[in-house]
Residue frames relative to the residue before (quaternion, step in Angstrom):
aa qw qx qy qz dx dy dz
M 1.0000 0.0000 0.0000 0.0000 0.00 0.00 0.00
Q 0.6356 0.5429 -0.3307 0.4382 3.60 0.97 -0.85
Q 0.5960 0.5709 -0.3606 0.4344 3.59 1.06 -0.72
H 0.6620 0.5017 -0.3091 0.4632 3.60 0.95 -0.84
V 0.6174 0.5352 -0.3389 0.4663 3.58 1.07 -0.72
E 0.6832 0.4796 -0.2894 0.4685 3.60 0.88 -0.93
E 0.6312 0.5204 -0.3343 0.4680 3.59 1.00 -0.76
A 0.6406 0.5173 -0.3247 0.4655 3.60 1.00 -0.76
K 0.6391 0.5158 -0.3256 0.4684 3.60 1.01 -0.75
V 0.6550 0.4948 -0.3076 0.4812 3.59 0.97 -0.84
R 0.6284 0.5347 -0.3335 0.4560 3.60 0.95 -0.83
E 0.6597 0.5013 -0.3081 0.4676 3.58 0.90 -0.89
L 0.6366 0.5274 -0.3241 0.4599 3.59 0.96 -0.85
V 0.6899 0.4751 -0.2831 0.4670 3.61 0.85 -0.96
E 0.6564 0.5000 -0.3184 0.4667 3.60 0.93 -0.81
N 0.6493 0.5018 -0.3149 0.4770 3.61 1.01 -0.75
W 0.6177 0.5378 -0.3295 0.4698 3.58 1.08 -0.77
A 0.6646 0.4926 -0.3040 0.4725 3.61 0.90 -0.91
Q 0.6304 0.5176 -0.3316 0.4740 3.59 1.02 -0.74
A 0.6357 0.5218 -0.3262 0.4661 3.60 1.00 -0.79
V 0.6265 0.5130 -0.3397 0.4785 3.61 1.04 -0.71
R 0.6454 0.5317 -0.3289 0.4390 3.60 0.90 -0.88
T 0.7550 0.3620 -0.1990 0.5092 3.60 1.01 -0.79
R 0.4082 -0.7505 0.4312 0.2901 3.59 1.38 0.07
D 0.3363 0.7294 -0.5061 0.3142 3.54 1.06 0.87
I 0.2487 -0.8303 0.4794 0.1378 3.57 0.17 1.31
N 0.6352 0.5276 -0.3495 0.4427 3.62 0.96 -0.70
A 0.6704 0.4710 -0.2960 0.4910 3.58 0.99 -0.77
I 0.5896 0.5593 -0.3659 0.4535 3.61 1.10 -0.64
L 0.7479 0.4168 -0.2091 0.4725 3.58 0.89 -0.96
A 0.4564 0.7658 -0.4049 0.2032 3.59 1.20 -0.53
H 0.8080 0.2345 -0.1093 0.5294 3.62 0.94 -0.78
H 0.4892 0.6427 -0.4387 0.3939 3.57 1.09 0.74
S 0.5287 -0.6348 0.4781 0.2982 3.54 -1.13 0.76
Q 0.5696 -0.5668 0.4702 0.3650 3.56 -1.18 0.54
D 0.7407 0.3935 -0.1924 0.5095 3.59 1.19 -0.66
I 0.2169 0.8136 -0.5201 0.1431 3.61 1.16 0.40
V 0.1473 -0.7276 0.6616 0.1055 3.52 -1.23 0.67
M 0.0061 -0.8000 0.5993 -0.0273 3.55 -0.82 1.03
F 0.1826 -0.7160 0.6635 0.1174 3.51 -1.15 0.81
D 0.0759 -0.8357 0.5433 -0.0263 3.55 -0.73 1.09
V 0.6325 -0.5388 0.4026 0.3841 3.55 -1.32 0.23
P 0.7659 0.2705 -0.2064 0.5456 3.66 0.63 -0.97
P 0.6303 -0.5173 0.3971 0.4213 3.59 -1.19 0.35
P 0.5378 -0.1781 -0.8232 -0.0377 1.49 -2.12 1.26
L 0.6186 -0.5749 0.4042 0.3514 3.53 -1.14 0.70
Q 0.7958 0.0954 -0.0168 0.5978 3.57 1.00 -0.89
S 0.0819 -0.7584 0.6456 0.0361 3.54 -1.02 0.92
T 0.0891 -0.8003 0.5928 0.0149 3.55 -0.86 1.00
G 0.7774 0.2774 -0.2501 0.5060 3.54 -0.81 1.05
L 0.6341 -0.5864 0.3681 0.3443 3.52 -1.18 0.68
D 0.6336 0.5279 -0.3467 0.4468 3.62 0.99 -0.69
A 0.6603 0.4862 -0.3054 0.4841 3.59 0.95 -0.84
Y 0.6220 0.5360 -0.3301 0.4657 3.59 1.02 -0.80
R 0.6311 0.5369 -0.3281 0.4536 3.60 0.93 -0.89
K 0.6645 0.5234 -0.3107 0.4336 3.60 0.89 -0.89
T 0.6030 0.5640 -0.3743 0.4222 3.61 1.04 -0.59
W 0.6307 0.5439 -0.3377 0.4385 3.57 1.10 -0.62
E 0.5667 0.5775 -0.3913 0.4384 3.60 1.11 -0.54
L 0.6647 0.4848 -0.2912 0.4881 3.59 0.94 -0.89
F 0.6405 0.5328 -0.3232 0.4488 3.57 0.91 -0.93
F 0.6959 0.4776 -0.2837 0.4551 3.60 0.81 -0.96
K 0.5992 0.5826 -0.3526 0.4210 3.58 1.11 -0.64
Y 0.8154 0.2850 -0.1064 0.4925 3.59 0.97 -0.86
T 0.6929 0.4561 -0.2976 0.4726 3.61 1.16 0.06
K 0.5401 -0.6261 0.4722 0.3055 3.50 -1.26 0.56
E 0.4737 -0.6739 0.4928 0.2805 3.54 -0.87 0.97
G 0.7919 0.3334 -0.2460 0.4486 3.53 -1.08 0.75
V 0.7079 0.4000 -0.2650 0.5184 3.61 1.21 -0.14
F 0.3936 0.6321 -0.5769 0.3358 3.55 -0.41 1.32
D 0.1336 0.8700 -0.4472 0.1589 3.48 0.61 1.26
I 0.3742 -0.6890 0.5807 0.2192 3.52 -1.07 0.86
Q 0.2197 -0.7904 0.5627 0.1017 3.57 -0.65 1.15
E 0.7794 -0.0250 0.1021 0.6177 3.53 1.06 -0.89
L 0.0092 0.8144 -0.5782 0.0479 3.63 -0.71 1.01
H 0.0618 -0.7793 0.6236 -0.0032 3.55 -0.87 1.05
I 0.0772 -0.8133 0.5765 -0.0146 3.57 -0.87 0.99
A 0.0306 -0.7350 0.6765 0.0329 3.53 -1.18 0.76
A 0.0411 0.8183 -0.5677 0.0807 3.58 -0.66 1.10
G 0.1799 -0.7407 0.6387 0.1055 3.50 -1.07 0.89
E 0.7608 -0.3466 0.2569 0.4848 3.55 -1.15 -0.54
T 0.8363 0.1645 -0.0523 0.5203 3.60 0.96 -0.81
V 0.7578 0.2580 -0.1610 0.5773 3.61 1.24 -0.23
A 0.0295 0.7794 -0.6248 0.0351 3.55 -1.10 0.80
F 0.0339 -0.7641 0.6396 0.0769 3.50 -1.28 0.34
C 0.0578 -0.7791 0.6209 0.0637 3.51 -1.23 0.42
F 0.1234 -0.7564 0.6349 0.0974 3.50 -1.27 0.43
A 0.0618 -0.8135 0.5770 -0.0383 3.51 -1.08 0.82
I 0.3006 -0.6391 0.6610 0.2535 3.47 -1.44 0.26
M 0.0893 -0.8132 0.5747 -0.0221 3.53 -0.76 1.13
K 0.1894 -0.7564 0.6119 0.1323 3.55 -1.31 0.25
C 0.0750 0.7460 -0.6611 0.0290 3.52 -1.15 0.79
E 0.3541 -0.6830 0.5711 0.2861 3.57 -1.30 -0.10
D 0.1094 -0.8373 0.5334 -0.0484 3.49 -0.64 1.26
A 0.1239 -0.7811 0.6079 0.0700 3.57 -1.10 0.78
Y 0.2783 0.8110 -0.4810 0.1827 3.60 1.21 0.38
K 0.7855 0.2980 -0.1619 0.5177 3.59 0.78 -0.98
S 0.7798 0.3934 -0.1927 0.4473 3.57 0.80 -0.97
R 0.3559 -0.7481 0.4717 0.3019 3.59 1.25 -0.40
K 0.6957 0.2834 -0.2906 0.5926 3.58 1.24 0.36
Y 0.5731 -0.6344 0.3958 0.3355 3.56 -1.03 0.75
I 0.0327 0.7655 -0.6409 0.0473 3.51 -0.90 1.04
P 0.5356 -0.6241 0.4494 0.3487 3.61 -1.04 0.66
I 0.0862 -0.7779 0.6220 0.0242 3.56 -1.00 0.86
D 0.1930 -0.7268 0.6479 0.1215 3.54 -0.92 0.98
F 0.0485 0.8033 -0.5919 0.0458 3.58 -0.89 0.89
R 0.4443 -0.6694 0.5371 0.2571 3.51 -1.36 0.38
L 0.0976 -0.7781 0.6197 0.0327 3.53 -1.13 0.73
T 0.0061 -0.7498 0.6616 0.0091 3.53 -1.04 0.86
I 0.0638 -0.7914 0.6079 -0.0003 3.56 -0.91 0.95
G 0.1525 -0.7509 0.6367 0.0871 3.55 -1.07 0.88
L 0.0741 -0.8072 0.5857 0.0014 3.55 -0.93 0.93
E 0.1538 -0.7375 0.6473 0.1159 3.51 -1.31 0.50
K 0.3599 -0.6899 0.5724 0.2586 3.54 -1.11 0.63
I 0.0039 0.7964 -0.5996 0.0783 3.54 -0.57 1.25
N 0.8328 -0.0551 -0.0201 0.5504 3.57 -0.70 1.13
G 0.7342 -0.4602 0.2210 0.4476 3.55 0.97 0.95
Q 0.6869 0.4448 -0.2784 0.5028 3.61 1.28 0.03
W 0.4373 -0.6646 0.5334 0.2874 3.56 -1.07 0.73
I 0.0585 -0.7882 0.6118 -0.0323 3.55 -0.85 1.11
I 0.3750 -0.7118 0.5481 0.2287 3.58 -0.91 0.96
T 0.1095 -0.8136 0.5707 0.0199 3.55 -0.71 1.15
H 0.7928 0.1150 -0.0622 0.5952 3.58 1.25 -0.34
E 0.0024 -0.7539 0.6569 0.0064 3.54 -1.16 0.80
H 0.0329 -0.7666 0.6411 0.0169 3.52 -1.16 0.70
H 0.0705 -0.7714 0.6325 0.0002 3.56 -0.67 1.17
S 0.1127 0.7999 -0.5842 0.0787 3.60 -0.95 0.80
V 0.2318 -0.7283 0.6243 0.1616 3.52 -1.32 0.41
P 0.5908 -0.5584 0.4214 0.4019 3.59 -1.13 0.51
S 0.5100 -0.6405 0.4833 0.3101 3.55 -1.07 0.74
E 0.3575 -0.7384 0.5314 0.2113 3.55 -1.02 0.78
């Protein structure tokens, strides 16, 4: 039963994070991330380490994506007492390469640790299928 409770907490955290991205609320985006987060992303830089570097990736994302589109299509969560991970299929609209907004399906993996009773995102990995 406790596993379902923890999975529900992680689901709420991820859904709130996605909502914060849709509304471009950077403080809410960062709210549950570790100071030492490591993220692998689609556009350069390939790897961002630390909360300041992670914050900067959102500036680039917001520059080339359509506001309001950052949707969870499918979300799977596995949570224990102190560690959880989830993977998802997501959708956004991107103008990075084409200069006009096109729908982009991408993959998301998130690793979390429970620190002082709170779920904290310590790792994110965003990717798109290779062309």
